[in-house]
C-alpha positions, 0 to 999 in steps of 0.5 A: 575673412577667410584668413581670420577663419583659418586662424581660428581653425588653427587655434582650435587645433592647437587647443585640441592638441594641448587638451589631448596631450595633458596627463590623464592623472588628474582630469580623468580621475573619478570623483572619489579620487578628487576628495583629498581628505577621505577620512575627516578629523572628527569625534576626537578619535584617531582617524587617518587622513589619506591625501590621495593626490599627495601619494608619494610618487615612488616606483621602487618596491621598498618596504614601508617604514612605520614611525614606531619602527623608526623610533625603536631603531633609533633607541637601539642605535643611540650612543647616548642611551648606551652612555646612560647605562654606563653612568648608572653602573658608575653610580652603582660602583660609587655606592659600593665604594661609599659603603666601604668608606663609611665602614672604615670611618665607623671602625675608627670611631669617626661620625659618619653622615648618611648624606654621601651614600643617600645622595648617590642612591638618589643620583642612581635613581635619577639617572635611571629615570633620565634614561627613560626620559631620553628615550622619550626625547629620542622618540620626539626627535625622530617623529619630528624628523620623520614628519619633516621628510614626509612634508618635504617629499610631498612638497617636492612631488608637487613641485615636479607635477607643477613643472610638468604642467608648466611644460604644457604651458610652455608648449602652448606659448610656443604654439601661440608664437607660431601664430604670432599671438605671443612674443619671443620674450614671453617664450624666453620668460617661460624657459627661464621659469622652467629652469628656475623650477628645475633648480628648485626641485634639484635643491629640494631633492638634495636637502631631502637626501641629506635628511635621509642620510642623517636619518640613517645615521640615527636609525641605521635604516636606509630610507633612500633605497630600502625603506619608504616612509608611511605618510598616513597620519593620526590625529587624536584630540587631547583634553585635560579632565579635571583641574588643569593646574593639578594635571600640570603640577603632577607632570612637573613633579614627576619631571623634577622629582629627584631634583627636589629630593636631592635638594631636600636631602642636601638642606637636611645635611646642612642642618645636621652640620650646623647642629653638630657645631661646624661653625664652632671653629670660628670661636676657637684659637689656633694651637700654639707652637710647643714651648721648648722650655717646658721640655728642659729639666734641671739636673742634680749637678746644676746643669740642664737637659733638653728632652728632645723626645718629649718635645718631638711628641709635642710637635707631632701633637701640635701638627695634628691639632693644626691639621684638624683645625685647618680641616675644620676651617675648610669644612666650614668654608664648604658649609658656607658654599653649600648653604648658599648653593642650597638656597640658590638651587631652591630659587632656581628650582622654583623658578623652573617650575613656574616657567615650565607651568606657564609654558605648559598652560600656554601650550594647552591653550595653543593646542585648543586653538590648533583644534579650531584651525584644523576644523576650519581647514577641514571645512575649506577642504570640503568646499574646495572639493565641491569647486573641483567637482564643478571644475571637472564638469567644466573640463568635460564640457570643454569650457576650460583647459584640462591643464588649467584644471590640473593646476587648480587640483594642485593648488587645492592640495595646499589645504591638505598639506596645511592640515598635515602641518597643523596635525604634526604641530598639534601632536608634537605640542600634545607630547610636550604637555604629556611629557614635558621632559622632552623639552630638555636636551639633558 
């Protein structure tokens, strides 16, 4: 009987040591800190979600890099945008060249079509607009990378905290082993689990560092040593007022404006060529070689004389007409291709509009569904926080181990991360509806 009492006393001492050695960062937090989502997502207004238990565990003094500053840096650092500026300059030079070319043909009395010059003007405008679209694409890309690194940092820090909790479990198991309440195999399994967790954390750190290094390539900003990310989050509900079809059609028209205008211009040019008889060449015969006999004259003495000079002029005229004939044949060949290309482009453009409209409408439906999911998760967070408050009371009364309670806190943060992921997805989808050109890689 005394041996059993002694064993119970030893167990009580081990439990007391485990409780007293637990990190106070969780159980001794006041009730306010246990509320992970301090500002809720309501009233369709921008709200900040402050996940206090997810604060990035960074001890270095580093400047906060906001998302807006990161986007500005990426835009300033983009080689693609610099190339777009050169492309604009190229079209400006081509416009000047085409103007000179038109002047030349007018000076020799040849008909000049407006199409080449007008198309270059549209291409210049389209390139200027595509540069603006590219800035939006860069902003979207940087936003996704920025948010992804925040999620990775949160996940890694949670893994580190979980590792510390598992280390306490391991100490507890070793204490049980000394009391013959655990087997060496259980201790070995715990050691393997700890090693696996450490390897997992190392892999996450390496991946995050790779992301940060690539982010520096894009922005020329060092978020490994100089800056840290701002993990605050904004959420603003988006509603289409009025007709959804009209809203989406307006966005698509803006996106494909110059494609539509260039297609119309080309179609009008094909009609002009047809009206000017470009097909007439098909009913014309080719020029025949000049007859030498026509350049021979009879002299008074009965002999004949060949006028080589006259024949040479006829040959030159013949060759010129042959070249004109061939040029018209080639022009008609280009017309045939151009006429088909216009028809093909029209079909593809209309198909792109239909597919894009359908995708945007589906995206908007998904957006509304995400709002409901976010609201549901928010309610789950409130419920979980109530349970955690009860759990803390159990810790204070000694009914559960503080280490077990800390695990509950850690697991509850998955809801916070879930909200964060949904909001990131929501914002990205909202941007794609408001700016459908960010979906393009061009």
